[in-house]
ZABADREN-132411 format. One line per field, with one value per residue (C-alpha): residue number from 1; x, y, z. Coordinates in nm, 2 decimals. Example, Ala and Ser with C-alpha at 12.3 -4.5 7.8 and 13.67 -1.06 7.14 Angstrom:
2
num: [1  2]
u: [1.23  1.37]
v: [-0.45  -0.11]
w: [0.78  0.71]
END
This chain:
518
num: [1  2  3  4  5  6  7  8  9  10  11  12  13  14  15  16  17  18  19  20  21  22  23  24  25  26  27  28  29  30  31  32  33  34  35  36  37  38  39  40  41  42  43  44  45  46  47  48  49  50  51  52  53  54  55  56  57  58  59  60  61  62  63  64  65  66  67  68  69  70  71  72  73  74  75  76  77  78  79  80  81  82  83  84  85  86  87  88  89  90  91  92  93  94  95  96  97  98  99  100  101  102  103  104  105  106  107  108  109  110  111  112  113  114  115  116  117  118  119  120  121  122  123  124  125  126  127  128  129  130  131  132  133  134  135  136  137  138  139  140  141  142  143  144  145  146  147  148  149  150  151  152  153  154  155  156  157  158  159  160  161  162  163  164  165  166  167  168  169  170  171  172  173  174  175  176  177  178  179  180  181  182  183  184  185  186  187  188  189  190  191  192  193  194  195  196  197  198  199  200  201  202  203  204  205  206  207  208  209  210  211  212  213  214  215  216  217  218  219  220  221  222  223  224  225  226  227  228  229  230  231  232  233  234  235  236  237  238  239  240  241  242  243  244  245  246  247  248  249  250  251  252  253  254  255  256  257  258  259  260  261  262  263  264  265  266  267  268  269  270  271  272  273  274  275  276  277  278  279  280  281  282  283  284  285  286  287  288  289  290  291  292  293  294  295  296  297  298  299  300  301  302  303  304  305  306  307  308  309  310  311  312  313  314  315  316  317  318  319  320  321  322  323  324  325  326  327  328  329  330  331  332  333  334  335  336  337  338  339  340  341  342  343  344  345  346  347  348  349  350  351  352  353  354  355  356  357  358  359  360  361  362  363  364  365  366  367  368  369  370  371  372  373  374  375  376  377  378  379  380  381  382  383  384  385  386  387  388  389  390  391  392  393  394  395  396  397  398  399  400  401  402  403  404  405  406  407  408  409  410  411  412  413  414  415  416  417  418  419  420  421  422  423  424  425  426  427  428  429  430  431  432  433  434  435  436  437  438  439  440  441  442  443  444  445  446  447  448  449  450  451  452  453  454  455  456  457  458  459  460  461  462  463  464  465  466  467  468  469  470  471  472  473  474  475  476  477  478  479  480  481  482  483  484  485  486  487  488  489  490  491  492  493  494  495  496  497  498  499  500  501  502  503  504  505  506  507  508  509  510  511  512  513  514  515  516  517  518]
u: [-0.04  -0.08  0.30  0.28  0.00  0.19  0.50  0.30  0.13  0.46  0.61  0.32  0.35  0.73  0.68  0.43  0.65  0.96  0.76  0.62  0.96  1.10  0.84  0.90  1.27  1.25  1.00  1.23  1.53  1.34  1.22  1.57  1.71  1.43  1.50  1.87  1.81  1.57  1.82  2.10  1.87  1.78  2.15  2.26  2.39  2.20  2.45  2.37  2.00  1.77  1.94  1.97  1.65  1.60  1.40  1.68  1.92  1.69  1.67  2.04  2.13  1.90  2.07  2.41  2.29  2.21  2.55  2.76  2.55  2.34  2.03  1.73  1.81  2.09  1.84  1.53  1.34  0.98  0.79  0.73  0.78  0.83  1.21  1.22  1.30  1.62  1.70  1.70  1.93  2.17  2.18  2.25  2.51  2.67  2.68  2.79  2.97  3.30  3.12  3.00  3.13  3.29  3.01  3.03  2.82  2.66  2.31  2.46  2.62  2.28  2.12  2.30  2.14  1.80  1.88  1.91  1.58  1.42  1.57  1.44  1.10  1.09  1.17  0.89  0.65  0.75  0.70  0.36  0.26  0.36  0.17  -0.13  -0.06  0.01  0.15  0.51  0.39  0.17  0.47  0.68  0.40  0.40  0.77  0.73  0.46  0.66  1.00  1.04  0.82  1.04  0.82  0.89  1.27  1.28  1.11  1.23  1.60  1.55  1.66  1.29  1.12  0.84  1.08  1.17  0.80  0.70  0.96  0.82  0.46  0.56  0.69  0.37  0.16  0.39  0.35  -0.03  -0.05  0.12  -0.04  0.05  -0.13  0.14  0.07  0.42  0.34  0.06  0.30  0.56  0.29  0.20  0.56  0.64  0.32  0.43  0.77  0.60  0.38  0.67  0.87  0.59  0.27  0.05  0.11  -0.16  -0.41  -0.32  -0.35  -0.70  -0.54  -0.32  -0.61  -0.84  -0.58  -0.55  -0.93  -0.97  -0.68  -0.69  -0.94  -1.21  -1.04  -0.73  -0.85  -0.93  -0.59  -0.40  -0.58  -0.52  -0.15  -0.13  -0.31  -0.11  0.22  0.12  -0.03  0.23  0.52  0.35  0.30  0.68  0.68  0.42  0.61  0.93  0.75  0.60  0.93  1.07  0.76  0.69  0.36  0.11  0.13  0.19  -0.03  0.08  0.20  0.37  0.70  0.88  0.74  0.85  0.77  0.51  0.40  0.03  0.10  0.29  0.02  -0.24  -0.03  0.01  -0.37  -0.53  -0.29  -0.05  -0.12  -0.31  -0.18  -0.51  -0.73  -0.53  -0.77  -0.76  -0.50  -0.24  -0.26  0.05  -0.12  -0.19  0.17  0.27  0.04  0.19  0.54  0.43  0.27  0.60  0.77  0.50  0.13  0.07  0.15  -0.10  -0.38  -0.29  -0.33  -0.68  -0.76  -0.64  -0.85  -1.16  -1.07  -0.92  -1.26  -1.34  -1.09  -1.16  -0.80  -0.68  -0.97  -0.75  -0.50  -0.77  -0.89  -0.55  -0.56  -0.91  -0.80  -0.50  -0.72  -0.97  -0.70  -0.58  -0.92  -0.92  -0.79  -0.50  -0.12  0.02  0.38  0.58  0.66  0.29  0.30  0.58  0.33  0.09  0.34  0.34  -0.04  -0.05  0.20  0.01  -0.33  -0.19  -0.03  -0.35  -0.56  -0.32  -0.33  -0.71  -0.73  -0.50  -0.68  -1.01  -0.87  -0.72  -1.05  -1.21  -0.94  -0.57  -0.56  -0.72  -0.47  -0.18  -0.32  -0.37  -0.03  0.13  -0.08  0.00  0.37  0.38  0.20  0.44  0.74  0.60  0.53  0.86  1.04  0.87  0.94  1.31  1.33  1.18  1.42  1.71  1.58  1.46  1.63  1.98  2.14  2.34  2.16  2.34  2.65  2.57  2.53  2.84  3.04  2.91  3.00  3.35  3.40  3.27  3.50  3.80  3.75  3.54  3.63  3.51  3.49  3.19  2.84  2.69  2.33  2.23  1.95  1.92  2.09  2.43  2.43  2.64  2.87  2.98  3.01  3.24  3.43  3.52  3.24  3.11  2.76  2.62  2.76  2.59  2.23  1.93  1.76  1.42  1.56  1.68  1.33  1.15  1.38  1.41  1.76  1.88  1.70  1.88  2.21  2.14  1.91  1.96  1.87  2.03  2.23  2.46  2.52  2.85  2.76  2.45  2.43  2.10  1.97  1.66  1.49  1.54  1.39  1.09  1.04  1.06  0.74  0.94  1.22  1.06  1.38  1.56  1.52  1.63  1.93  2.03  2.00  2.22  2.48  2.78  2.76  3.08  3.01  2.73  2.70  2.44  2.19  1.84  1.62  1.86  2.15  2.32  2.46  2.71  2.67  2.87  2.63  2.73  2.76  2.79  2.79  3.05]
v: [20.41  20.16  20.09  20.01  19.76  19.60  19.57  19.42  19.17  19.07  19.02  18.79  18.60  18.56  18.45  18.19  18.07  18.05  17.86  17.62  17.56  17.50  17.24  17.07  17.06  16.94  16.65  16.45  16.51  16.37  16.07  16.00  16.02  15.79  15.52  15.54  15.52  15.22  15.04  15.09  14.96  14.65  14.59  14.63  14.29  14.12  13.84  13.73  13.80  13.61  13.27  13.10  12.91  12.59  12.77  13.02  12.73  12.57  12.88  12.97  12.61  12.62  12.94  12.77  12.47  12.70  12.86  12.54  12.24  12.39  12.25  12.41  12.23  12.02  11.74  11.65  11.96  11.87  12.20  12.30  12.66  12.82  12.89  13.25  13.38  13.18  13.24  13.61  13.54  13.34  13.60  13.89  13.68  13.61  13.98  14.12  13.83  14.01  14.29  14.09  14.17  13.89  13.68  13.41  13.16  13.12  13.24  13.56  13.63  13.65  13.85  14.17  14.12  14.12  14.45  14.58  14.42  14.61  14.94  14.90  14.80  15.11  15.33  15.16  15.23  15.60  15.62  15.46  15.70  15.99  15.85  15.84  16.20  16.14  16.43  16.39  16.33  16.05  15.90  15.91  15.73  15.46  15.41  15.38  15.12  14.93  14.90  14.99  14.74  14.47  14.21  14.37  14.39  14.03  13.89  14.13  14.06  13.68  13.50  13.42  13.42  13.64  13.94  13.90  13.84  14.16  14.36  14.24  14.31  14.66  14.71  14.57  14.81  15.11  15.05  14.98  15.34  15.51  15.85  15.88  15.55  15.43  15.08  14.97  15.02  14.77  14.52  14.59  14.55  14.21  14.10  14.20  14.04  13.72  13.74  13.79  13.48  13.28  13.37  13.28  13.13  13.29  13.63  13.53  13.62  13.99  13.99  14.14  14.45  14.51  14.43  14.67  14.95  14.90  14.89  15.20  15.40  15.35  15.55  15.36  15.44  15.23  15.01  14.70  14.72  14.78  14.49  14.26  14.34  14.30  13.96  13.82  13.92  13.80  13.46  13.38  13.45  13.23  12.95  12.92  12.74  12.49  12.45  12.37  12.10  11.95  11.95  11.73  11.51  11.64  11.82  11.54  11.31  10.94  10.67  10.59  10.24  10.33  10.15  10.48  10.74  11.10  11.45  11.66  12.02  11.93  11.67  11.92  12.17  11.92  11.84  12.21  12.28  11.96  11.72  11.95  11.93  12.25  12.49  12.50  12.80  13.10  13.17  12.81  12.77  12.51  12.50  12.58  12.89  13.02  12.96  13.16  13.44  13.44  13.46  13.76  13.93  13.87  14.09  14.35  14.34  14.69  14.61  14.32  14.55  14.81  14.54  14.46  14.83  14.91  14.63  14.81  15.18  15.16  15.12  15.48  15.63  15.55  15.62  15.32  15.08  14.83  14.81  14.77  14.48  14.32  14.36  14.22  13.91  13.86  13.89  13.64  13.40  13.41  13.28  12.96  12.63  12.60  12.61  12.93  13.02  13.22  13.49  13.55  13.92  14.00  13.98  14.22  14.49  14.69  14.70  14.81  15.08  15.22  15.19  15.37  15.64  15.69  15.73  15.98  16.17  16.16  16.30  16.58  16.67  16.67  16.90  17.13  17.17  17.27  17.52  17.58  17.57  17.22  17.11  17.23  17.07  16.73  16.75  16.81  16.53  16.28  16.37  16.33  16.00  15.87  15.98  15.81  15.49  15.50  15.55  15.26  15.04  15.14  15.05  14.71  14.67  14.71  14.43  14.18  14.23  14.37  14.11  13.82  13.49  13.26  13.18  12.82  12.72  12.91  12.75  12.40  12.46  12.57  12.27  12.02  12.18  12.15  11.80  11.56  11.32  11.45  11.10  11.01  11.14  11.41  11.49  11.86  12.10  12.31  12.61  12.43  12.24  12.48  12.56  12.20  12.15  12.45  12.30  12.00  11.74  11.61  11.73  11.38  11.33  11.63  11.52  11.75  11.58  11.54  11.41  11.09  10.94  11.16  11.19  10.88  10.97  11.00  10.68  10.50  10.63  10.54  10.24  10.19  10.55  10.72  10.42  10.49  10.85  10.92  11.23  11.44  11.80  11.84  12.19  12.34  12.33  11.96  11.91  12.12  11.92  11.58  11.47  11.48  11.27  11.04  10.85  11.14  11.04  10.68  10.81  11.04  10.75  10.52  10.79  10.94  11.31  11.47  11.83  12.07  12.44  12.66  12.59  12.43  12.43  12.65  12.40  12.26  11.91  11.71  11.33  11.04  10.77  10.44  10.14  10.36  10.16  10.28]
w: [16.53  16.24  16.25  16.62  16.56  16.28  16.50  16.78  16.54  16.38  16.73  16.82  16.49  16.53  16.89  16.79  16.50  16.73  16.99  16.74  16.58  16.93  17.00  16.67  16.75  17.11  17.04  16.81  17.03  17.34  17.14  17.00  17.36  17.49  17.22  17.30  17.67  17.63  17.40  17.66  17.94  17.72  17.65  18.01  18.14  17.85  17.85  18.20  18.26  18.20  18.24  17.90  17.81  17.61  17.34  17.30  17.26  17.00  16.78  16.82  16.73  16.42  16.31  16.36  16.16  15.87  15.88  15.94  15.83  15.55  15.73  15.89  16.22  16.37  16.41  16.21  16.13  16.20  16.11  16.47  16.35  16.01  15.97  15.86  16.21  16.25  15.88  15.97  16.26  16.05  15.77  16.01  16.19  15.86  15.77  16.10  16.26  16.30  16.49  16.78  17.13  17.33  17.48  17.74  17.54  17.20  17.31  17.46  17.12  16.97  17.25  17.14  16.80  16.97  17.14  16.79  16.70  16.99  16.89  16.53  16.67  16.90  16.60  16.41  16.69  16.68  16.31  16.33  16.60  16.38  16.08  16.31  16.40  16.77  16.97  17.09  17.44  17.31  17.12  17.43  17.61  17.34  17.38  17.76  17.72  17.46  17.62  17.99  18.17  18.35  18.17  17.83  17.90  18.03  17.72  17.45  17.51  17.47  17.16  17.07  16.73  16.86  16.88  16.52  16.42  16.60  16.41  16.08  16.20  16.29  15.93  15.79  16.00  15.90  15.53  15.57  15.72  15.42  15.40  15.03  14.96  14.72  14.57  14.66  15.02  15.00  14.85  15.12  15.39  15.25  15.22  15.58  15.71  15.54  15.70  16.04  16.00  15.86  16.18  16.42  16.29  16.57  16.42  16.17  16.45  16.39  16.01  16.03  16.18  15.87  15.64  15.83  15.80  15.43  15.38  15.59  15.45  15.07  14.86  14.67  14.34  14.43  14.72  14.51  14.33  14.66  14.83  14.54  14.54  14.91  14.91  14.62  14.79  15.13  15.02  14.75  14.99  15.26  15.00  14.97  15.30  15.17  14.84  15.04  15.24  14.93  14.75  15.03  15.03  15.38  15.33  15.40  15.71  15.65  15.82  16.18  16.09  15.76  15.68  15.63  15.86  15.82  15.95  15.77  15.78  15.80  16.06  16.28  16.23  16.34  16.65  16.73  16.69  16.83  16.99  17.18  17.56  17.66  17.92  18.09  18.18  18.29  18.58  18.73  19.00  18.94  18.56  18.34  18.21  18.56  18.66  18.36  18.46  18.81  18.65  18.44  18.74  18.93  18.68  18.63  18.71  18.58  18.22  18.22  18.36  18.09  17.82  17.93  17.98  17.63  17.48  17.63  17.61  17.27  17.11  17.22  16.98  16.62  16.53  16.73  16.67  16.47  16.75  17.01  16.80  16.83  17.21  17.22  17.01  17.24  17.56  17.43  17.33  17.69  17.81  17.60  17.71  17.47  17.46  17.60  17.53  17.79  17.53  17.46  17.59  17.34  17.05  17.23  17.32  17.00  16.99  17.35  17.28  16.98  17.16  17.47  17.26  17.07  17.39  17.52  17.20  17.20  17.55  17.47  17.15  17.34  17.61  17.35  17.18  17.51  17.62  17.62  18.00  18.00  17.74  17.95  18.26  18.11  17.94  18.28  18.45  18.18  18.18  18.56  18.54  18.28  18.49  18.80  18.61  18.43  18.76  18.92  18.62  18.63  19.00  18.92  18.63  18.87  19.09  18.84  18.51  18.58  18.83  18.68  18.71  18.47  18.68  18.77  18.40  18.29  18.57  18.47  18.10  18.19  18.42  18.17  17.90  18.12  18.27  18.05  17.78  17.44  17.29  17.51  17.42  17.65  17.70  17.77  17.73  17.42  17.57  17.58  17.26  17.04  17.32  17.36  16.99  16.98  17.28  17.07  17.09  16.76  16.68  16.69  17.03  17.19  17.25  17.33  17.62  17.47  17.13  17.29  17.27  17.02  16.71  16.49  16.38  16.74  16.85  16.56  16.68  17.05  17.05  17.42  17.50  17.79  17.88  17.58  17.70  17.88  18.06  18.14  18.25  18.44  18.44  18.61  18.26  18.24  18.59  18.49  18.17  18.34  18.16  17.84  17.99  18.25  18.27  18.44  18.80  18.73  18.53  18.81  19.06  18.85  18.77  18.95  19.05  18.93  19.01  19.11  19.06  19.23  19.50  19.53  19.22  19.03  19.06  18.75  18.81  18.60  18.61  18.46  18.35  18.51  18.28  17.97  17.65  17.40]
END
């Protein structure tokens, strides 16, 4: 009788152990498959959607300038952003340049690098979730929130500094959550936080999240030492940017009427914070901010609702309080009347993903404490909800993210390369600059459109402005930024249309400027 009971007990133990091992094995496999699938989705047709943007062209050209001109920018670097983001791009391009797949233009050649950034960020989100003891279902939910929304895919595949800054921020969060509380982790957290801020200065808004995690996680016996090492590393690394500006005598602004005006870090910061035209309130129809909101909603209204919901519901789970704080900061910043970049949601995605995963984990833990049946029921309901949401997002991805949309610009570049005289200057938007330099134009004869009346070096080279330009390639970006180039309508009226590609507002037109001065 005793032997039969022992056999029955052993069978139950072995069954439980086998089941537990099976769950431990399946969870990582599913997550690895999910990261792989999301990376493939992000990489699908990445060369041709979205259409190249002027900001992508700016950062790609700045990385090119580091590699080929030993400068931070092909024109005057005016401290509009810290340079660590495109320094990262240039370094990786230098290391892996021979591995790139054939790309139709220079921006596209960098986009595959950003697919890699996404994959590394997704892995970081998973590792953070596990350090926070999320269940595998919750980790899967975090991945879904981070990388499958059409808005996420549209923005995360762009050659934008925010995507680099987010990766460094994820590293900073990961090391701040070190369960072993190694002092080297506090140093690495400070270092990666500095890298994040030196890529995009607005990531400074989320520094309190990293600091809170360190204060909450480290025991009192080592907390002061860990925080000191973190702060010293973070601040000293960030100060290198100020030291660089000071070494070039470009830290302090000069008086407006000085005989030798120059760019300055503090002057640029003042312009960014005070003088830069605001985007308006996001809730006021007709403002730039509201137009951006409409564009985000066009891609995915659900993810925006989830961001606001996470900022509220995240405070109900102590485990994800710091990440709910980040969502709250981001939501409040949206309400102000300040400049709003189109890539703003990118910075919020990792915090939304971790907050969402934390809430799922909290619900499942609560259900498990009540009864196993409740845990099973909620697990099924949450899994079905994620599958439905993921299916709808994938359907939207196919409509909005996968089709090729850059054909007019590529066709215009090919025509210009084949037909125009390379001895005459050509004015383009940023997204074409490197392509035409590679096509044979001298760098000083390819002019970014807004530099013609804003950069002293370019103004000195072309004192008569656009009248000294031989050709101009007018893109939708240039038409949208007509406030920066008010001469555009007059220039078009006084120029000869040589070729046009595309229809309506998406057309790319090639003009020869009449009366060009050699």
